[in-house]
C-alpha positions in Angstrom: 70.1 114.5 98.1 72.1 112.1 96.2 70.0 108.7 95.6 72.9 107.1 95.1 74.9 104.4 97.2 77.2 103.9 99.1 78.8 100.8 96.4 77.8 103.2 93.3 79.5 105.9 94.9 83.6 103.9 96.0 82.7 102.5 92.3 83.8 105.4 90.5 87.0 105.5 93.6 90.0 106.2 91.3 93.1 104.1 91.9 96.6 105.0 92.4 99.1 102.4 90.4 100.7 99.6 92.8 103.5 97.7 92.2 103.1 94.7 91.2 105.9 91.9 92.0 108.5 94.3 89.2 106.4 95.4 87.8 104.3 99.1 88.5 100.2 98.1 88.0 98.9 100.8 87.1 94.2 101.0 87.0 93.1 102.8 83.2 90.2 103.7 82.8 89.1 104.0 79.3 87.0 105.9 77.1 83.3 104.2 77.3 83.8 103.8 80.9 85.8 100.8 81.5 88.8 99.9 83.4 91.7 97.5 83.2 95.0 97.1 84.6 98.5 97.4 82.6 101.5 96.2 84.0 104.7 97.6 83.0 107.9 95.3 83.9 110.8 95.2 84.1 111.8 92.5 82.0 110.6 90.0 79.7 110.8 87.4 82.7 109.3 90.1 85.3 105.8 90.3 83.1 105.7 86.4 82.0 106.3 85.5 86.1 103.0 88.4 86.8 100.9 86.6 83.7 101.1 83.6 84.9 100.3 84.2 88.5 97.4 85.8 87.2 96.5 83.5 85.1 96.9 80.7 87.0 93.8 82.2 90.5 94.0 85.6 91.5 91.8 86.2 95.0 89.7 88.7 95.9 88.8 89.7 100.2 87.8 92.1 101.8 89.9 92.8 104.7 89.5 96.4 106.1 91.9 96.2 108.7 94.5 95.6 105.9 97.4 98.5 106.0 97.7 100.4 102.6 101.4 101.9 102.4 100.3 105.5 101.6 98.1 105.3 104.8 99.7 107.0 107.9 101.1 104.8 110.6 98.8 104.3 113.8 100.0 105.4 116.9 99.9 108.5 118.9 100.8 112.0 117.8 104.1 112.8 117.7 105.2 115.3 120.5 106.3 118.8 119.9 109.8 119.4 118.5 113.1 119.7 120.7 114.1 123.9 120.7 117.4 123.9 119.4 119.5 124.2 122.3 122.1 127.7 121.7 124.4 129.0 124.3 123.9 132.9 126.2 
């Protein structure tokens, strides 16, 4: 049985890339285990705008009700597919 806490297990979760404005953000792990965010932007203007937002102020919140793009929409499951109409 492992002695790790949920927080320790969660800290090893791998992040996928995400979009930040008109930039694609990726979380990169270095050889020494440190992580940082890299942004690939479509233009210098987009890069400068992203940098300005990050330098001015960043707020990190916990919201368990946040909807992530890769989460399937909540709701009743779809019914069975309709039978194709065939002529006899």
